[in-house]
C-alpha positions as CSV (number, residue, x, y, z in Angstrom):
1,X,0.0,0.0,0.0
2,X,1.3,3.4,-1.0
3,X,1.5,6.1,1.7
4,X,-0.6,9.0,0.4
5,X,0.6,11.4,3.2
6,X,4.3,11.1,2.7
7,X,6.2,14.3,3.5
8,X,8.5,16.0,1.0
9,X,11.5,17.2,3.0
10,X,12.5,19.6,0.2
11,X,9.2,21.4,0.5
12,X,9.5,21.6,4.3
13,X,13.0,23.1,4.0
14,X,11.8,25.7,1.4
15,X,9.0,26.9,3.7
16,X,11.2,27.0,6.8
17,X,12.0,30.5,8.0
18,X,15.7,31.6,7.6
19,X,18.3,30.7,10.1
20,X,21.0,33.1,11.3
21,X,24.2,31.0,11.8
22,X,26.3,32.7,14.4
23,X,29.9,31.5,13.9
24,X,30.9,31.7,17.6
25,X,29.3,32.6,20.9
26,X,30.1,36.2,21.9
27,X,32.9,36.5,24.4
28,X,31.6,36.6,28.0
29,X,28.6,34.4,27.2
30,X,29.8,31.6,29.5
31,X,29.8,34.0,32.5
32,X,26.4,35.4,31.5
33,X,27.8,38.8,30.4
34,X,28.3,38.8,26.7
35,X,30.4,41.8,25.4
36,X,27.7,42.9,23.1
37,X,24.1,42.1,22.2
38,X,23.3,40.4,18.9
39,X,19.6,40.0,19.4
40,X,18.9,42.5,16.6
41,X,20.1,39.8,14.2
42,X,17.1,37.7,15.3
43,X,14.8,39.8,13.0
44,X,16.5,37.9,10.1
45,X,15.8,34.4,11.4
46,X,16.3,32.0,14.2
47,X,19.8,32.2,15.8
48,X,21.9,29.1,15.7
49,X,25.3,29.1,17.4
50,X,27.9,27.0,15.6
51,X,30.8,27.1,18.1
52,X,31.3,28.1,21.7
53,X,33.4,31.2,22.6
54,X,36.5,29.2,23.5
55,X,36.8,27.4,20.1
56,X,40.2,27.9,18.4
57,X,41.7,26.8,15.2
58,X,45.4,26.4,16.1
59,X,47.3,23.1,15.6
60,X,44.8,20.6,14.2
61,X,41.9,22.3,12.2
62,X,40.4,18.9,11.1
63,X,38.0,18.3,14.0
64,X,36.8,21.9,14.0
65,X,36.2,21.8,10.2
66,X,34.3,18.5,10.6
67,X,32.1,20.1,13.3
68,X,31.4,23.2,11.2
69,X,30.6,21.1,8.1
70,X,28.1,19.1,10.2
71,X,26.5,22.2,11.7
72,X,26.2,23.9,8.3
73,X,25.0,20.9,6.2
74,X,21.5,22.4,6.0
75,X,22.6,26.0,5.2
76,X,20.4,27.5,2.4
77,X,21.1,30.5,0.3
78,X,18.2,32.3,2.1
79,X,20.0,31.8,5.5
80,X,22.5,34.3,7.0
81,X,25.9,34.2,8.5
82,X,26.7,36.4,11.5
83,X,30.5,36.6,11.5
84,X,31.6,36.6,15.1
85,X,34.7,35.3,16.8
86,X,38.1,34.1,15.5
87,X,38.9,35.5,12.0
88,X,40.4,32.1,11.0
89,X,37.3,30.3,12.0
90,X,35.2,32.9,10.1
91,X,37.2,32.3,7.0
92,X,36.8,28.6,7.2
93,X,33.0,29.0,7.8
94,X,32.6,31.2,4.8
95,X,34.5,28.7,2.7
96,X,32.3,25.8,3.8
97,X,29.1,27.8,3.2
98,X,30.4,28.9,-0.2
99,X,31.0,25.3,-1.2
100,X,27.5,24.3,-0.1
101,X,25.8,27.2,-1.9
102,X,28.0,27.6,-5.0
103,X,29.2,31.0,-3.8
104,X,25.8,32.6,-3.0
105,X,25.1,33.4,0.6
106,X,24.0,36.2,2.9
107,X,25.9,38.0,5.7
108,X,24.7,40.3,8.4
109,X,26.8,43.5,8.8
110,X,26.6,45.6,11.9
111,X,26.4,49.4,11.2
112,X,27.8,51.3,14.2
113,X,26.1,54.6,13.3
114,X,22.6,53.2,12.6
115,X,23.0,50.6,15.4
116,X,21.5,47.8,13.3
117,X,22.3,44.9,11.1
118,X,22.1,45.1,7.3
119,X,21.9,42.1,5.0
120,X,24.6,41.7,2.4
121,X,24.2,39.3,-0.5
122,X,27.4,37.6,-1.5
123,X,27.8,36.1,-5.0
124,X,31.4,35.0,-5.5
125,X,31.0,33.8,-9.1
126,X,28.8,36.7,-10.4
127,X,29.6,37.7,-14.0
128,X,28.3,40.5,-16.1
129,X,28.0,44.2,-15.2
130,X,30.5,44.3,-12.4
131,X,34.0,45.2,-13.4
132,X,37.2,44.9,-11.5
133,X,39.1,48.2,-11.0
134,X,41.9,46.8,-13.2
135,X,39.5,46.2,-16.1
136,X,38.7,49.9,-16.3
137,X,42.3,50.9,-16.8
């Protein structure tokens, strides 16, 4: 007998609200006193923290990369990255997301003057109207 009420997981994921993947917990989170408040990013989706504030990528990056790949495996191009923490970990995270989304993903950028986040669409392989400064010379 064929199940008439089977669930299409692709459709479920399409209709799911965006997720804001926070690369690392904010310093001070463990003590209950984070250095800054990122709750404004929640207007773009549900916050999901990838790594705790003490995570480092020093001698053996393999386990950390494995953990990030696992945590980001459901990243969609409609989701966002909030780039917090260690710059090396941020670089690896962007690389993994780019691999999963063919170079198209969203970032949230904090504006100090306006005191809010702005979404930035990244398209690494975009061609067409955009010209490199060297092409104009």
